[in-house]
C-alpha positions in Angstrom: 30.5 -55.1 -10.5 28.0 -54.0 -7.9 29.5 -50.5 -7.9 29.2 -50.3 -11.7 25.5 -51.3 -11.5 24.8 -48.7 -8.8 26.5 -46.0 -10.9 24.4 -46.9 -14.0 21.1 -46.8 -11.9 22.1 -43.5 -10.4 22.9 -42.1 -13.9 19.4 -43.1 -15.2 17.7 -41.6 -12.2 19.5 -38.3 -12.8 18.5 -38.3 -16.4 14.9 -39.2 -15.6 14.7 -36.4 -13.0 16.2 -33.9 -15.4 13.6 -34.8 -18.1 10.8 -34.5 -15.7 11.9 -31.1 -14.5 12.3 -29.8 -18.0 8.9 -31.2 -19.0 7.2 -29.4 -16.1 9.1 -26.1 -16.8 8.2 -26.3 -20.6 4.5 -26.7 -19.9 2.5 -23.6 -20.6 0.9 -22.0 -17.6 -2.7 -21.0 -18.4 -3.9 -17.9 -16.5 -7.1 -16.1 -16.3 -7.3 -12.6 -18.0 -10.9 -11.4 -18.0 -13.6 -12.5 -15.6 -17.1 -13.4 -16.9 -19.7 -10.8 -16.2 -23.5 -11.2 -16.2 -25.3 -9.0 -18.9 -28.9 -10.3 -18.6 -31.4 -10.0 -17.1 -31.4 -6.4 -16.1 -30.4 -5.5 -12.6 -33.1 -5.5 -9.8 -35.6 -7.5 -12.0 -38.4 -8.9 -9.8 -39.8 -12.5 -9.9 -42.9 -13.7 -8.3 -42.6 -17.5 -8.4 -45.6 -19.8 -8.5 -45.6 -23.5 -7.8 -48.0 -24.1 -10.7 -45.3 -22.9 -13.0 -42.5 -24.9 -11.4 -41.2 -26.5 -14.6 -41.3 -23.4 -16.7 -38.3 -21.2 -17.3 -38.0 -18.4 -14.8 -35.1 -16.6 -16.6 -32.3 -17.0 -19.1 -29.1 -15.7 -17.6 -26.4 -14.5 -20.1 -22.8 -13.5 -19.4 -19.7 -12.5 -21.2 -17.1 -15.1 -22.1 -14.2 -15.4 -19.7 -10.8 -15.2 -21.4 -7.6 -17.2 -20.6 -4.2 -17.0 -22.2 -4.8 -20.2 -24.2 -7.3 -21.9 -26.5 -9.2 -23.9 -23.8 -12.8 -25.0 -23.1 -14.2 -23.1 -20.2 -16.7 -24.3 -17.7 -19.2 -22.0 -16.0 -21.3 -22.2 -12.8 -24.2 -19.8 -12.0 -24.3 -19.0 -8.3 -26.8 -17.2 -6.1 -26.4 -15.8 -2.6 -28.2 -13.4 -0.3 -27.8 -9.7 -1.0 -24.3 -8.7 0.2 -23.2 -12.3 0.8 -19.6 -13.4 0.2 -20.6 -16.4 -1.9 -18.9 -18.9 0.4 -22.3 -20.5 1.0 -23.8 -19.7 -2.4 -26.2 -22.1 -4.1 -25.5 -23.3 -7.6 -28.5 -22.9 -10.0 -26.9 -24.1 -13.2 -23.7 -24.9 -15.1 -22.5 -25.1 -18.7 -19.4 -26.3 -20.6 -18.5 -23.5 -23.0 -21.9 -21.9 -23.3 -22.4 -18.4 -21.9 -26.1 -18.6 -21.1 -28.4 -20.9 -19.3 -32.1 -21.2 -18.6 -33.2 -21.6 -14.9 -36.6 -23.1 -14.1 -39.0 -21.7 -11.5 -38.4 -24.8 -9.3 -34.6 -24.5 -9.4 -34.7 -20.8 -8.5 -37.3 -21.3 -5.8 -35.4 -24.2 -4.2 -32.2 -22.0 -4.1 -34.1 -19.1 -2.5 -35.6 -21.4 0.1 -32.2 -23.0 0.8 -30.8 -19.5 1.4 -33.4 -18.9 4.0 -35.8 -16.9 1.9 -39.3 -16.3 3.4 -42.2 -17.6 1.3 -44.5 -14.9 -0.2 -42.0 -12.2 0.8 -39.9 -10.3 -1.8 -36.2 -10.6 -1.0 -32.9 -9.4 -2.7 -30.3 -11.8 -3.9 -27.0 -11.5 -5.7 -26.1 -13.7 -8.7 -22.6 -14.3 -10.0 -21.0 -16.5 -12.6 -17.8 -18.5 -12.0 -15.5 -19.8 -14.7 -13.0 -22.6 -14.4 -10.6 -24.9 -16.3 -10.9 -28.5 -15.2 -11.6 -27.2 -11.7 -8.5 -24.9 -11.7 -7.9 -21.3 -12.5 -11.3 -20.2 -11.2 -12.5 -16.7 -11.8 -15.7 -15.0 -10.3 -17.7 -12.1 -11.6 -16.5 -8.9 -9.9 -19.9 -7.2 -9.9 -23.0 -9.2 -8.8 -26.3 -9.0 -10.6 -29.1 -8.3 -8.1 -32.5 -9.9 -8.5 -35.7 -9.7 -6.4 -37.5 -12.9 -5.7 -40.8 -13.8 -4.1 -40.7 -17.5 -3.5 -43.4 -20.1 -2.7 -43.0 -22.5 0.2 -41.4 -25.2 -1.8 -42.9 -27.8 0.6 -43.7 -31.1 -0.9 -47.2 -32.6 -0.3 -47.2 -34.8 2.8 -50.8 -35.6 3.7 -49.9 -38.1 6.5 -50.1 -38.2 10.3 -47.2 -39.5 12.2 -47.5 -41.1 15.6 -44.9 -41.2 18.4 -44.4 -43.2 21.5 -44.4 -41.6 25.0 -44.1 -43.5 28.2 -41.5 -45.1 30.6 -41.4 -48.2 28.5 -39.9 -46.2 25.6 -36.7 -44.2 24.9 -38.3 -40.8 25.7 -39.9 -41.7 29.0 -43.0 -39.6 29.8 -41.4 -36.5 28.2 -43.6 -35.7 25.2 -40.9 -33.7 23.4 -37.7 -35.8 23.8 -36.8 -37.2 20.4 -39.8 -39.5 20.7 -39.6 -42.6 18.6 -42.2 -42.6 15.7 -44.1 -45.6 14.4 -43.5 -46.7 10.8 -46.4 -46.2 8.5 -47.5 -48.7 5.8 -46.6 -47.8 2.2 -50.1 -48.8 1.0 -52.4 -48.1 3.9 -51.9 -44.7 5.5 -54.0 -45.8 8.5 -51.8 -48.7 9.4 -48.7 -48.2 11.7 -46.1 -50.6 13.1 -43.0 -50.7 15.2 -40.8 -53.6 16.1 -38.2 -52.9 18.8 -37.1 -52.9 22.4 -39.5 -51.9 25.2 -38.7 -51.6 29.0 -41.1 -52.9 31.5 -43.6 -50.1 31.9 -46.3 -48.3 29.9 -46.8 -46.1 26.8 -49.3 -44.1 24.8 -49.2 -42.5 21.3 -49.1 -38.8 20.4 -49.2 -37.2 17.0 -47.4 -33.9 17.8 -44.3 -33.9 19.9 -44.7 -31.4 22.7 -48.5 -31.8 22.9 -50.6 -34.4 24.8 -53.4 -34.4 22.2 -54.3 -35.9 19.8 -53.5 -39.1 21.6 -54.2 -42.8 21.4 -54.4 -45.1 24.5 -55.6 -48.6 25.3 -59.2 -49.7 25.2 -60.9 -53.0 25.7 -60.7 -56.1 23.5 -57.8 -54.9 21.3 -59.2 -51.4 20.7 -57.4 -48.1 20.8 -59.1 -45.1 22.4 -58.7 -41.6 21.0 -58.1 -38.4 22.9 -58.8 -35.7 20.3 -58.1 -32.7 22.6 -56.5 -32.1 26.0 -60.0 -31.3 27.3 -61.0 -34.9 26.7 -60.4 -37.6 29.2 -57.0 -39.4 29.3 -57.1 -43.0 28.0 -55.4 -45.9 29.7 -51.8 -46.9 28.8 -50.5 -49.9 26.9 -48.6 -52.1 29.4 -45.3 -53.9 28.9 -45.0 -56.5 31.7 -41.6 -57.7 30.9 -38.9 -55.8 29.0 -37.9 -57.2 25.7 -38.6 -57.0 22.0 -42.2 -56.5 20.8 -44.1 -55.6 17.6 -46.8 -53.0 18.1 -49.4 -52.5 15.3 -52.3 -50.1 15.2 -54.9 -49.1 12.7 -56.4 -45.6 13.1 -59.3 -46.5 10.8 -60.5 -49.7 12.4 -59.2 -48.5 15.9 -57.6 -51.8 16.6 -54.1 -52.7 17.8 -51.9 -55.8 18.5 -48.9 -56.1 20.8 -46.9 -59.4 20.4 -43.4 -60.5 21.4 -40.7 -60.6 18.8 -37.7 -62.9 18.8 -34.7 -60.7 18.2 -32.1 -63.3 19.4 -31.0 -64.2 15.9 -31.1 -60.7 14.5 -27.9 -59.4 13.0 -26.2 -56.3 14.6 -24.5 -53.7 12.5 -21.7 -51.3 13.1 -23.1 -48.7 10.8 -26.2 -48.1 8.7 -26.4 -45.4 6.2 -28.5 -44.0 3.3 -27.2 -43.9 -0.2 -28.4 -43.0 -3.7 -28.4 -40.2 -6.3 -30.8 -38.2 -4.0 -28.2 -38.2 -1.1 -25.2 -35.8 -0.6 -22.7 -38.5 -1.5 -24.7 -39.9 -4.4 -24.1 -43.6 -5.1 -20.4 -43.3 -4.1 -20.8 -43.5 -0.4 -23.3 -43.8 2.4 -24.4 -40.9 4.6 -24.3 -42.4 8.1 -27.4 -42.6 10.4 -27.1 -42.4 14.2 -27.7 -45.6 16.2 -30.2 -45.4 19.1 -28.6 -46.0 22.5 -32.0 -47.4 23.6 -32.5 -49.8 20.7 -29.5 -50.8 18.7 -31.6 -51.8 15.7 -33.1 -48.3 15.2 -31.2 -45.6 13.3 -32.0 -42.0 12.5 -30.7 -38.7 11.2 -32.2 -35.4 12.4 -32.2 -33.3 9.2 -30.7 -34.3 5.8 -31.2 -32.4 2.6 -32.1 -34.7 -0.3 -32.6 -34.1 -4.0 -35.0 -35.6 -6.5 -33.9 -39.1 -7.1 -33.6 -42.5 -5.5 -32.2 -43.9 -2.2 -31.6 -47.2 -0.4 -30.3 -48.1 3.1 -27.3 -50.3 3.6 -25.2 -51.7 6.4 -21.5 -51.4 7.1 -20.8 -49.2 4.0 -21.2 -52.3 1.8 -23.8 -53.9 -0.5 -24.0 -57.4 1.0 -26.8 -56.2 3.4 -29.1 -53.5 2.0 -32.8 -52.5 2.1 -35.0 -50.7 -0.4 -38.6 -49.9 -1.0 -41.0 -48.7 -3.7 -43.1 -46.1 -1.9 -42.1 -42.6 -0.8 -41.9 -41.5 2.8 -42.6 -44.7 4.7 -43.2 -48.4 4.5 -42.6 -51.7 6.3 -42.3 -55.3 4.9 -45.3 -56.6 3.0 -46.9 -53.2 3.1 -45.3 -51.4 0.2 -41.6 -52.3 0.4 -39.4 -54.2 -2.0 -35.8 -54.5 -2.9 -36.0 -51.5 -5.3 -34.9 -47.9 -4.9 -37.0 -45.6 -2.7 -38.4 -42.6 -4.7 -37.3 -39.3 -3.2 -38.5 -35.7 -3.8 -36.2 -32.7 -3.1 -36.7 -31.6 0.5 -35.0 -31.7 3.9 -35.9 -34.9 5.8 -36.0 -36.3 9.3 -35.2 -40.0 8.7 -35.8 -43.2 10.8 -34.8 -46.7 9.9 -35.3 -50.1 11.6 -32.8 -52.9 10.6 -35.0 -55.6 12.1 -37.5 -55.4 9.3 -36.4 -52.7 6.9 -39.0 -50.2 8.0 -38.3 -46.6 7.1 -39.9 -43.3 7.7 -38.7 -40.1 6.0 -40.5 -37.0 7.1 -40.1 -34.1 4.7 -40.2 -30.3 5.0 -37.9 -30.0 7.9 -36.2 -26.6 8.7 
């Protein structure tokens, strides 16, 4: 009986395999025939882009329809690369489903040129091609690129803030003023108010605003005051002192010229394996976090050197999960009770240097990085 059962199972397996093979062999194979080719604008057309016109249409690009050996809906992507580029690092400036033309705004074109390394206020040459595809397969690219000349603007987003960094043997960078110095986090509602909670070694520190330069600087004054050193020709102020290593919260106000330095109890603080940034502005959208790097000096501080972000929203979260996450409601920087909430952070398209503190949810996102 067992042998009969095995024979029946084997017979059905052979029949199923035969049907599957025949089905695959009978399926039509759709192949590309004619590649799409750009027909407008004219070759070597020049564009001088102005930031005031960012939302206006820079150009309508038109191309011929790609043809395949079947009645299928074709998707298109418009790509731009440096003159003579091989399009392996091209930037997409638009896409359609079926349509053979698309309008590209000044902002979109400018962002693409800047991403390709274009120099602001300098006319450069760029190649444009169109790529067709069927559900991501059977891709065909224009054989002949359309060349355009573009004079971009800087594309820098407004950032009218001053950042302040620690320097001193009580901090991660030591007395090196250009050693990935830890910045303070800035209030989301008061641009003169700064704060940092974290680990300090026994020693001293001061504050500088430009890594690599010793002025402007803030040092310690009398009676809770901070003392400014506007230029390196001015006298050097005293240092802030840390008598015993441990966790502290340092706060300073550059308008009132006052500071506080108090101990912080980090004994009960949670520790995390990973912390990342997530959101529709990030490379992985809302699908996955982009990991930040944990500080070896202070395990609660995380950073990423340069990350391109798009217009949209973002949050921070721990361990690639949603049970512990942090948000905010102000762009660039904030710390608790000064402009943060559980909401999504607003983000404008730029390249950012990002810092995050999991002790209090403080964040600093410095735009316009190279």
